[in-house]
C-alpha positions as CSV (number, residue, x, y, z in Angstrom):
1,X,-15.8,11.2,-27.9
2,X,-18.0,8.6,-29.6
3,X,-17.3,5.0,-29.5
4,X,-17.1,2.6,-32.4
5,X,-16.9,-1.2,-32.9
6,X,-16.6,-3.2,-36.0
7,X,-16.7,-7.0,-36.5
8,X,-16.1,-9.4,-39.5
9,X,-16.8,-13.0,-38.5
10,X,-18.1,-16.5,-39.4
11,X,-21.2,-16.0,-37.3
12,X,-24.0,-13.4,-36.7
13,X,-22.4,-10.4,-35.1
14,X,-25.3,-8.2,-33.7
15,X,-25.1,-9.6,-30.1
16,X,-21.4,-9.2,-30.0
17,X,-21.6,-5.6,-31.3
18,X,-24.3,-4.9,-28.6
19,X,-22.1,-6.2,-25.8
20,X,-19.1,-4.1,-27.1
21,X,-21.2,-1.0,-27.2
22,X,-22.3,-1.5,-23.6
23,X,-18.6,-1.4,-22.7
24,X,-18.0,1.7,-25.0
25,X,-21.0,3.7,-23.6
26,X,-18.7,5.8,-21.3
27,X,-17.6,7.4,-24.5
28,X,-21.1,8.7,-25.2
29,X,-24.6,7.9,-24.7
30,X,-26.7,10.5,-26.7
31,X,-27.7,7.9,-29.2
32,X,-26.7,4.3,-30.4
33,X,-26.9,2.2,-33.5
34,X,-25.5,-0.6,-35.5
35,X,-25.5,-1.8,-39.2
36,X,-24.9,-5.3,-40.7
37,X,-24.8,-6.6,-44.2
38,X,-27.7,-9.1,-44.6
39,X,-28.5,-10.6,-48.0
40,X,-26.7,-7.9,-50.0
41,X,-28.5,-5.2,-48.0
42,X,-27.5,-2.9,-45.1
43,X,-29.6,-3.5,-42.0
44,X,-29.4,-0.2,-40.0
45,X,-30.9,-0.1,-36.5
46,X,-30.7,3.2,-34.6
47,X,-32.2,4.9,-31.5
48,X,-32.0,7.9,-29.3
49,X,-30.6,7.3,-25.9
50,X,-29.0,4.4,-24.5
51,X,-27.7,1.0,-25.8
52,X,-30.5,-0.6,-23.7
53,X,-32.9,1.0,-26.0
54,X,-31.0,-0.2,-29.1
55,X,-30.9,-3.7,-27.9
56,X,-34.8,-3.9,-27.6
57,X,-34.8,-2.9,-31.3
58,X,-32.1,-5.3,-32.3
59,X,-33.9,-8.3,-30.7
60,X,-37.0,-7.7,-32.6
61,X,-35.2,-7.6,-35.9
62,X,-34.9,-10.7,-38.0
63,X,-32.0,-9.5,-40.1
64,X,-28.4,-10.2,-38.8
65,X,-25.0,-10.5,-40.7
66,X,-21.6,-11.8,-40.5
67,X,-20.1,-8.3,-40.7
68,X,-21.2,-5.1,-38.9
69,X,-20.4,-1.9,-37.2
70,X,-21.8,-0.1,-34.2
71,X,-21.6,3.2,-32.5
72,X,-22.5,5.1,-29.3
73,X,-22.6,8.9,-29.9
74,X,-21.6,12.1,-28.1
75,X,-23.2,14.6,-30.2
76,X,-21.2,17.4,-32.0
77,X,-22.9,18.2,-35.1
78,X,-26.6,17.8,-35.0
79,X,-29.1,17.1,-32.2
80,X,-29.0,14.0,-30.3
81,X,-31.9,12.1,-32.1
82,X,-32.4,9.1,-34.1
83,X,-31.9,10.7,-37.5
84,X,-28.5,12.0,-36.4
85,X,-27.5,8.7,-34.8
86,X,-24.8,6.5,-36.3
87,X,-24.3,4.4,-38.4
88,X,-25.1,6.8,-41.6
89,X,-25.7,4.7,-44.8
90,X,-26.3,4.9,-48.6
91,X,-27.2,1.8,-50.6
92,X,-23.6,0.8,-51.0
93,X,-21.9,1.9,-47.8
94,X,-22.4,2.5,-44.0
95,X,-20.2,4.5,-41.7
96,X,-19.6,5.0,-38.1
97,X,-17.3,7.9,-37.0
98,X,-15.7,9.4,-33.9
99,X,-14.3,12.9,-34.4
100,X,-15.1,16.0,-36.3
101,X,-14.9,16.8,-39.9
102,X,-13.9,20.6,-40.1
103,X,-14.5,21.2,-43.8
104,X,-17.9,19.7,-43.8
105,X,-19.5,22.8,-45.3
106,X,-17.5,22.8,-48.3
107,X,-17.7,19.2,-48.9
108,X,-21.4,19.0,-48.4
109,X,-22.1,22.1,-50.8
110,X,-20.1,20.3,-53.4
111,X,-21.9,17.0,-53.0
112,X,-25.1,18.6,-53.1
113,X,-24.3,20.3,-56.3
114,X,-23.5,16.7,-57.6
115,X,-27.1,15.5,-56.7
116,X,-26.5,14.0,-53.4
117,X,-29.3,14.3,-50.9
118,X,-28.7,14.6,-47.1
119,X,-30.8,13.0,-44.4
120,X,-29.1,14.2,-41.2
121,X,-27.4,17.3,-39.7
122,X,-24.2,15.5,-39.0
123,X,-20.7,15.9,-40.4
124,X,-20.5,12.2,-40.7
125,X,-22.9,11.9,-43.7
126,X,-20.4,13.6,-46.1
127,X,-18.2,10.7,-45.6
128,X,-20.8,8.3,-46.6
129,X,-21.5,10.3,-49.8
130,X,-17.9,10.9,-50.6
131,X,-17.2,7.1,-50.5
132,X,-20.3,6.3,-52.5
133,X,-19.2,8.8,-55.1
134,X,-15.6,7.5,-55.4
135,X,-16.6,3.9,-55.5
136,X,-18.2,4.4,-58.8
137,X,-14.6,4.7,-60.4
138,X,-12.4,3.3,-57.8
139,X,-11.6,0.0,-55.9
140,X,-11.8,0.0,-52.1
141,X,-8.2,0.9,-51.4
142,X,-8.2,3.9,-53.7
143,X,-11.6,5.1,-52.7
144,X,-10.4,5.3,-49.0
145,X,-7.2,6.8,-49.8
146,X,-8.8,9.5,-51.9
147,X,-11.6,10.2,-49.3
148,X,-9.3,10.4,-46.3
149,X,-7.2,13.0,-48.2
150,X,-10.4,15.1,-48.7
151,X,-11.2,15.1,-45.0
152,X,-10.1,17.8,-42.6
153,X,-10.2,17.2,-38.9
154,X,-10.1,14.2,-36.6
155,X,-11.6,10.8,-37.1
156,X,-11.7,7.3,-36.4
157,X,-14.0,5.4,-38.9
158,X,-15.6,2.2,-39.3
159,X,-17.0,1.3,-42.8
160,X,-18.8,-1.7,-44.4
161,X,-19.9,-2.1,-48.0
162,X,-22.7,-4.1,-49.6
163,X,-20.7,-5.2,-52.7
164,X,-17.9,-6.5,-50.4
165,X,-19.8,-8.2,-47.6
166,X,-16.7,-9.8,-46.0
167,X,-14.7,-6.5,-45.8
168,X,-14.6,-3.9,-42.8
169,X,-12.5,-0.7,-43.3
170,X,-11.1,1.3,-40.3
171,X,-9.2,4.6,-40.6
172,X,-7.6,6.9,-38.0
173,X,-6.5,10.6,-37.9
174,X,-6.4,12.1,-34.4
175,X,-9.1,9.8,-32.8
176,X,-7.9,6.4,-31.5
177,X,-8.6,3.1,-33.2
178,X,-7.4,-0.4,-32.5
179,X,-7.7,-3.8,-34.4
180,X,-8.3,-7.0,-32.5
181,X,-7.6,-10.6,-33.5
182,X,-9.8,-13.5,-32.8
183,X,-10.5,-17.2,-34.1
184,X,-12.2,-16.8,-37.6
185,X,-13.1,-13.1,-36.7
186,X,-11.3,-9.9,-36.4
187,X,-12.4,-6.6,-34.7
188,X,-12.1,-2.9,-34.8
189,X,-12.7,-0.8,-31.8
190,X,-12.2,2.7,-30.3
191,X,-10.1,1.2,-27.3
192,X,-8.7,-2.0,-26.1
193,X,-11.3,-2.0,-23.2
194,X,-14.1,-2.9,-25.7
195,X,-12.1,-5.5,-27.4
196,X,-10.5,-7.2,-24.4
197,X,-13.6,-9.4,-23.7
198,X,-13.1,-10.9,-27.1
199,X,-9.3,-10.8,-27.5
200,X,-6.0,-9.6,-26.0
201,X,-4.1,-9.4,-29.2
202,X,-4.2,-5.8,-30.5
203,X,-2.8,-3.6,-33.2
204,X,-3.2,0.1,-32.8
205,X,-3.4,2.4,-35.9
206,X,-1.2,5.3,-36.0
207,X,-2.2,8.7,-37.3
208,X,-3.0,8.6,-41.0
209,X,-3.3,4.7,-41.1
210,X,-6.2,2.8,-42.3
211,X,-6.8,-1.0,-42.4
212,X,-8.8,-3.5,-44.6
213,X,-10.2,-6.2,-42.2
214,X,-11.6,-9.5,-43.1
215,X,-12.4,-12.4,-40.8
216,X,-9.2,-14.1,-41.4
217,X,-6.8,-11.1,-42.6
218,X,-5.9,-7.7,-41.8
219,X,-4.0,-5.5,-44.0
220,X,-2.7,-2.0,-43.0
221,X,-1.8,1.0,-45.2
222,X,-0.3,4.4,-44.7
223,X,-2.1,7.7,-45.7
224,X,-0.7,7.2,-49.2
225,X,-2.2,3.9,-49.7
226,X,1.0,1.9,-49.3
227,X,0.8,-1.4,-47.4
228,X,2.7,-1.3,-44.1
229,X,3.5,-3.9,-41.3
230,X,2.1,-3.3,-37.8
231,X,3.0,-5.0,-34.6
232,X,0.7,-7.2,-32.7
233,X,0.7,-6.4,-28.9
234,X,-0.5,-8.9,-26.3
235,X,-2.4,-7.2,-23.5
236,X,-2.5,-8.3,-19.9
237,X,-5.1,-11.0,-19.1
238,X,-6.3,-9.3,-16.1
239,X,-10.1,-9.8,-15.1
240,X,-12.1,-7.7,-17.4
241,X,-15.6,-8.5,-16.1
242,X,-16.3,-5.0,-14.7
243,X,-19.3,-4.7,-12.6
244,X,-20.7,-2.7,-9.7
245,X,-20.8,-5.3,-7.2
246,X,-22.8,-4.4,-4.1
247,X,-22.6,-0.7,-5.1
248,X,-25.7,1.2,-6.7
249,X,-23.1,3.0,-9.1
250,X,-19.7,2.8,-10.4
251,X,-18.7,6.0,-8.8
252,X,-19.5,4.9,-5.4
253,X,-17.6,1.7,-6.0
254,X,-14.7,3.8,-7.3
255,X,-14.7,6.1,-4.5
256,X,-14.7,3.1,-2.1
257,X,-11.9,1.5,-4.1
258,X,-9.5,4.4,-3.6
259,X,-7.6,3.0,-0.4
260,X,-6.8,-0.1,-2.6
261,X,-5.9,1.5,-5.7
262,X,-3.6,3.9,-3.9
263,X,-2.0,1.0,-2.0
264,X,-1.6,-0.8,-5.4
265,X,0.1,2.3,-6.9
266,X,2.4,2.6,-3.9
267,X,3.4,-1.0,-4.1
268,X,4.4,-0.6,-7.8
269,X,6.6,2.4,-7.1
270,X,8.1,2.0,-3.7
271,X,10.5,-1.0,-3.1
272,X,9.5,-2.3,0.4
273,X,12.9,-3.8,1.1
274,X,14.9,-0.6,0.8
275,X,12.3,2.1,0.8
276,X,13.3,3.3,-2.4
277,X,11.4,4.8,-5.3
278,X,11.3,2.3,-8.0
279,X,11.0,4.6,-10.9
280,X,13.4,3.0,-13.2
281,X,14.9,4.1,-16.4
282,X,14.3,7.8,-15.7
283,X,15.8,9.0,-18.9
284,X,17.2,12.6,-17.8
285,X,20.0,13.7,-15.5
286,X,19.5,16.6,-13.3
287,X,21.3,19.0,-15.6
288,X,19.0,18.1,-18.4
289,X,16.1,20.2,-17.4
290,X,15.4,23.3,-15.3
291,X,11.8,23.8,-16.1
292,X,8.8,21.6,-15.7
293,X,5.4,22.4,-17.6
294,X,2.5,20.3,-16.4
295,X,-0.2,19.8,-18.9
296,X,-3.9,18.4,-18.5
297,X,-7.5,19.0,-19.0
298,X,-10.4,19.0,-16.4
299,X,-9.6,16.9,-13.4
300,X,-6.1,16.1,-14.7
301,X,-5.5,19.8,-14.8
302,X,-6.4,20.3,-11.1
303,X,-4.0,17.3,-10.2
304,X,-1.4,19.3,-12.2
305,X,-2.0,22.5,-10.2
306,X,-1.6,20.5,-6.8
307,X,1.6,19.1,-8.2
308,X,3.0,22.8,-8.9
309,X,2.8,23.3,-5.1
310,X,4.9,20.0,-4.5
311,X,7.4,20.8,-7.0
312,X,8.0,24.4,-5.8
313,X,8.3,23.2,-2.2
314,X,10.5,20.2,-2.8
315,X,12.7,21.4,-5.8
316,X,14.1,24.6,-7.0
317,X,12.7,24.1,-10.6
318,X,10.6,26.7,-12.4
319,X,7.2,25.1,-12.8
320,X,4.2,26.1,-15.1
321,X,0.8,24.5,-15.5
322,X,-1.1,24.7,-18.6
323,X,-4.6,23.7,-19.9
324,X,-3.8,21.6,-22.9
325,X,-6.5,23.3,-25.0
326,X,-4.7,26.6,-24.6
327,X,-1.1,25.3,-24.7
328,X,-1.2,24.2,-28.2
329,X,-2.5,27.4,-29.6
330,X,0.0,30.0,-27.9
331,X,3.3,31.1,-29.1
332,X,5.3,28.7,-26.6
333,X,8.9,29.2,-25.8
334,X,10.3,25.7,-26.4
335,X,13.8,25.4,-24.8
336,X,15.9,22.3,-24.6
337,X,16.0,22.3,-20.8
338,X,12.2,22.1,-20.5
339,X,10.3,18.8,-19.3
340,X,6.8,18.5,-20.5
341,X,4.6,16.2,-18.3
342,X,1.3,15.2,-19.6
343,X,-1.6,13.9,-17.4
344,X,-4.6,12.1,-18.9
345,X,-6.6,9.2,-17.4
346,X,-7.6,7.7,-20.7
347,X,-4.3,8.5,-22.5
348,X,-6.6,9.6,-25.3
349,X,-7.6,13.1,-24.5
350,X,-7.5,14.9,-27.7
351,X,-6.1,18.4,-26.5
352,X,-3.6,16.7,-24.4
353,X,-2.4,14.5,-27.1
354,X,-2.3,17.3,-29.7
355,X,-0.1,19.3,-27.1
356,X,2.3,16.2,-26.7
357,X,2.5,16.0,-30.6
358,X,3.5,19.6,-30.6
359,X,6.3,19.1,-28.2
360,X,7.5,16.0,-29.9
361,X,7.7,17.9,-33.1
362,X,9.7,20.6,-31.4
363,X,12.0,17.8,-30.1
364,X,11.2,18.4,-26.4
365,X,11.4,16.1,-23.5
366,X,8.0,14.4,-22.8
367,X,6.6,12.3,-19.9
368,X,3.1,10.9,-19.9
369,X,1.0,9.9,-16.6
370,X,-1.9,7.8,-17.7
371,X,-4.2,5.1,-16.5
372,X,-4.2,3.2,-20.0
373,X,-0.7,2.2,-20.9
374,X,-1.6,1.0,-24.5
375,X,-3.1,4.6,-25.1
376,X,-2.0,7.1,-27.7
377,X,-0.3,9.4,-25.3
378,X,1.6,6.7,-23.6
379,X,2.9,5.3,-26.9
380,X,4.1,8.8,-28.1
381,X,5.6,10.1,-24.9
382,X,9.4,9.4,-24.3
383,X,8.8,8.2,-20.7
384,X,5.5,6.8,-19.2
385,X,4.3,6.5,-15.6
386,X,1.0,4.5,-15.1
387,X,-1.3,5.3,-12.3
388,X,-2.2,1.7,-11.7
389,X,-5.8,2.4,-10.6
390,X,-7.6,-0.1,-12.9
391,X,-10.5,0.7,-15.3
392,X,-12.5,3.7,-14.1
393,X,-16.1,3.6,-15.5
394,X,-17.8,6.7,-13.9
395,X,-17.5,9.6,-16.1
396,X,-16.7,11.8,-13.0
397,X,-13.1,10.8,-12.2
398,X,-12.5,9.9,-8.6
399,X,-9.8,7.1,-8.0
400,X,-7.9,8.2,-11.3
401,X,-7.5,11.6,-9.8
402,X,-6.1,10.3,-6.6
403,X,-3.8,8.3,-8.9
404,X,-2.7,11.1,-11.0
405,X,-1.8,13.1,-7.9
406,X,0.0,10.2,-6.4
407,X,2.2,9.7,-9.3
408,X,2.9,13.4,-9.6
409,X,3.9,13.4,-6.0
410,X,6.3,10.4,-6.6
411,X,7.9,11.9,-9.4
412,X,8.4,15.1,-7.7
413,X,10.1,13.1,-4.9
414,X,12.2,11.4,-7.6
415,X,13.4,14.5,-9.1
416,X,13.9,16.2,-5.7
417,X,16.3,13.3,-4.8
418,X,18.2,13.2,-8.1
419,X,18.9,16.9,-8.0
420,X,20.0,16.6,-4.3
421,X,17.2,19.1,-3.1
422,X,16.1,16.8,-0.4
423,X,18.3,15.1,2.1
424,X,18.1,11.4,2.8
425,X,16.3,11.6,6.2
426,X,13.5,13.9,4.5
427,X,13.3,11.7,1.6
428,X,12.8,8.5,3.9
429,X,10.4,10.2,6.1
430,X,8.1,11.1,3.0
431,X,8.2,7.5,1.8
432,X,7.1,6.4,5.1
433,X,4.2,8.9,5.3
434,X,3.2,7.6,1.7
435,X,2.8,4.1,3.1
436,X,0.5,5.2,5.6
437,X,-1.8,7.0,3.2
438,X,-4.1,4.2,2.3
439,X,-5.2,3.6,5.8
440,X,-5.7,7.3,6.3
441,X,-8.0,7.4,3.1
442,X,-9.8,4.4,4.4
443,X,-10.6,6.0,7.6
444,X,-11.5,9.4,5.9
445,X,-14.2,7.5,3.9
446,X,-16.1,7.2,7.1
447,X,-17.1,10.9,6.7
448,X,-19.5,9.7,4.1
449,X,-22.4,9.2,6.4
450,X,-22.4,12.9,7.6
451,X,-21.7,14.2,4.0
452,X,-24.8,12.4,2.8
453,X,-27.0,14.0,5.3
454,X,-25.7,17.5,4.3
455,X,-26.1,16.8,0.5
456,X,-29.7,18.1,0.4
457,X,-28.7,21.6,1.2
458,X,-26.4,21.6,-1.9
459,X,-29.1,20.0,-4.0
460,X,-31.6,22.5,-3.3
461,X,-29.4,25.4,-3.8
462,X,-29.0,27.4,-7.0
463,X,-25.2,27.8,-6.6
464,X,-22.3,27.2,-4.3
465,X,-18.7,28.1,-3.9
466,X,-15.7,26.1,-2.9
467,X,-12.8,28.0,-1.3
468,X,-9.2,27.1,-0.4
469,X,-5.7,28.5,-0.1
470,X,-2.5,26.9,-1.2
471,X,-2.9,23.3,-2.6
472,X,-6.4,23.4,-1.1
473,X,-7.2,25.9,-3.9
474,X,-7.0,23.2,-6.5
475,X,-8.9,20.8,-4.4
476,X,-11.6,23.4,-4.2
477,X,-11.6,23.6,-8.0
478,X,-12.0,19.8,-8.2
479,X,-14.8,19.8,-5.6
480,X,-16.6,22.4,-7.6
481,X,-16.3,20.6,-10.8
482,X,-17.5,17.3,-9.3
483,X,-20.6,19.2,-8.1
484,X,-21.1,20.7,-11.4
485,X,-20.7,17.6,-13.6
486,X,-23.1,15.4,-11.4
487,X,-25.7,17.8,-9.9
488,X,-26.0,20.2,-12.6
489,X,-25.8,23.1,-10.1
490,X,-23.4,26.0,-10.8
491,X,-20.4,25.7,-8.5
492,X,-17.4,28.0,-8.3
493,X,-14.0,27.0,-7.1
494,X,-11.9,30.0,-5.8
495,X,-8.9,31.2,-3.9
496,X,-10.2,32.1,-0.6
497,X,-7.9,35.2,-0.4
498,X,-9.5,36.5,-3.7
499,X,-13.1,36.8,-2.2
500,X,-12.9,40.4,-1.6
501,X,-12.0,41.0,-5.2
502,X,-15.2,40.4,-6.6
503,X,-16.8,37.0,-5.8
504,X,-18.0,38.1,-2.3
505,X,-20.8,39.7,-4.2
506,X,-22.4,36.5,-4.9
507,X,-22.8,35.4,-1.3
508,X,-26.4,35.6,-0.1
509,X,-28.4,34.3,2.8
510,X,-28.5,30.6,2.9
511,X,-25.9,29.9,0.0
512,X,-23.8,26.9,0.8
513,X,-20.1,27.4,0.8
514,X,-17.5,24.8,1.3
515,X,-14.3,26.0,2.8
516,X,-11.2,23.8,2.7
517,X,-8.9,24.5,5.3
518,X,-6.4,22.0,6.8
519,X,-4.2,22.9,9.7
520,X,-1.4,24.3,7.6
521,X,0.3,27.6,7.3
522,X,-2.8,29.0,5.5
523,X,-5.2,28.0,8.2
524,X,-5.6,31.2,10.1
525,X,-5.9,33.5,6.8
526,X,-8.6,31.0,5.5
527,X,-10.4,31.1,8.8
528,X,-10.6,34.9,8.5
529,X,-11.9,34.6,4.9
530,X,-14.5,32.1,6.2
531,X,-15.8,34.5,8.8
532,X,-16.3,37.2,6.1
533,X,-18.4,34.7,4.2
534,X,-20.4,33.7,7.2
535,X,-21.1,37.3,8.1
536,X,-22.8,37.7,4.7
537,X,-25.2,34.8,5.5
538,X,-23.8,32.0,3.8
539,X,-24.1,28.3,5.2
540,X,-20.5,27.3,5.6
541,X,-19.4,23.7,5.6
542,X,-15.8,23.6,7.0
543,X,-13.6,20.7,5.7
544,X,-10.3,20.4,7.8
545,X,-8.4,17.6,9.5
546,X,-8.5,16.3,13.1
547,X,-6.6,18.2,15.6
548,X,-6.4,18.3,19.3
549,X,-6.9,22.1,19.6
550,X,-10.8,22.1,19.1
551,X,-11.7,25.6,17.9
552,X,-15.3,26.6,17.6
553,X,-16.8,29.3,15.3
554,X,-19.8,31.3,15.7
555,X,-22.5,30.6,13.1
556,X,-20.6,27.8,11.4
557,X,-23.1,25.6,9.8
558,X,-21.3,22.2,9.7
559,X,-17.6,20.8,10.0
560,X,-16.1,17.7,8.5
561,X,-13.0,16.4,9.9
562,X,-10.6,14.3,7.7
563,X,-7.7,12.3,9.0
564,X,-4.4,14.0,9.6
565,X,-1.3,13.4,7.5
566,X,1.7,15.2,6.5
567,X,0.9,18.6,4.9
568,X,2.0,17.4,1.4
569,X,-0.5,14.5,1.5
570,X,-3.6,16.5,2.8
571,X,-5.1,17.0,-0.7
572,X,-5.7,13.2,-1.0
573,X,-7.9,13.3,2.1
574,X,-9.5,16.6,1.6
575,X,-10.8,15.3,-1.9
576,X,-12.8,12.3,-0.3
577,X,-15.6,14.2,1.2
578,X,-15.9,16.5,-1.9
579,X,-16.4,13.3,-4.0
580,X,-19.1,12.0,-1.7
581,X,-20.7,15.6,-1.6
582,X,-21.1,15.5,-5.2
583,X,-22.3,11.9,-5.3
584,X,-25.1,12.3,-2.8
585,X,-26.1,15.6,-4.2
586,X,-26.7,14.0,-7.5
587,X,-28.3,11.0,-6.0
588,X,-30.9,13.3,-4.0
589,X,-31.7,14.9,-7.4
590,X,-32.2,11.6,-9.0
591,X,-29.6,12.2,-11.8
592,X,-27.7,9.5,-13.8
593,X,-24.4,9.6,-11.6
594,X,-22.2,7.4,-13.8
595,X,-23.4,9.1,-17.2
596,X,-24.1,12.7,-16.5
597,X,-25.7,14.7,-19.3
598,X,-23.7,16.3,-22.2
599,X,-20.5,14.5,-20.9
600,X,-18.3,11.5,-21.9
601,X,-15.5,9.6,-20.2
602,X,-12.9,10.0,-22.9
603,X,-12.7,13.3,-24.6
604,X,-11.2,12.5,-27.9
605,X,-12.5,15.5,-29.9
606,X,-11.3,19.1,-29.6
């Protein structure tokens, strides 16, 4: 989950590295550092905390170089402090690392027995000592080949050498890594976002690859050290100057952008001339699959759970939902008529990619729903559906969640249509309803003012619960997750009908409880569950949709009414006030909303 950058250039690189690290900070912000080669020595500058802290230290340094590496850290091995910050260096080599070395204990013991002394608690430092040891008797290519064969686990590496001040090595196993090409300089980065400000010409390393990069040349090798050819991809030249505009935080901006991002996605997938879904080249016929398995982590998993309700309603398919980190370690029953759908904002989620890899090895049908079309998951899946929501900077996902839901709903409609399980009139009506969704989201955003006034109750509570039935249950899960991520207050998402089976014991006087209850088939049952919670002293916030039949409830604390859509599309609207509730609760507490503690945007370690 760390971010790395490397540059070989004909001009000083520290400022360029700093600017790239600021873009990579969504991957980790426990500590930061960079190293350059200057007059035959490694100039290493590190700090605890954010890149802004590092920048102050770099500006006071008089040493710079034409080659360097940088790193933002999400701590795995060792505390988040300056000693454990990357890069890690010896006199000969400096290394930055994203990933986890699983055999670190064995390697470290061997190195200590050979006289090596360690400064940090990190697993990364063993790489430094291994390279230093092998360099005594090997050239660069053979050293890297041997070291990579010694390492177990996942990694993306950037490495520089005092004896080769024009040379930068990158290596990948499990964690993403890309090479960028520029005039008289070349780049190494964790993702295209960090490189796009410098170049739109990218090559992605595949698992096991490494590269030897100079300012005017890049050579690629496979895991055996054999030179290989790689394609250069030209990325879109869309505006990459991402900023908050008039908003205080990226999350606030991204919540407000949702009418536009949903509209953009609808335009990509719905042909306005014939009202038809433009999902071209769908590679499977209706007889090719009888079961769908939806796989994701965190917020993406919640989108999958919502989609399960849609698939079960609109098709006769058997549908399972799986958390990626659980799926890959079970004894799965791979059948030729299964279709596996993987959902990931970044397209680099380590567990989701590992689950995809497992399915590919078993020759299964695989589909990816991602935001980053150049990502590992997108490249490795047989069929890809982008969510078209643009770069999402806030660690807590908002517009990407709605984008994932939208594409999952669209693929549900597509499959229902090709299987003849929805008639033409129903299909046309659902397409028309989708076209109205952006405007309904825009109107629902107006609930923000009332939500902000309620947030203090949640920020002062020691815990809260979010309840729902049907597809409002995964919406409740997502609302609880958002509050946990941003406010650091315990929140539990639960099926409303399960309260009597244990969780009701948690309810006490004044505890805030969110009940999500649109006017659907579950409404009356959910209202009964709500009354049980109110009777035990909870302060209940009811989130429902507007209706002409006004119903008043005794002792209800507050009510938020979203716009009314078709039942299928209600999860989009019900999610909006929950996003703002988490945002304003965190704002009241003074937390860093875009970079909540202990978290990172792209989860690239298991």
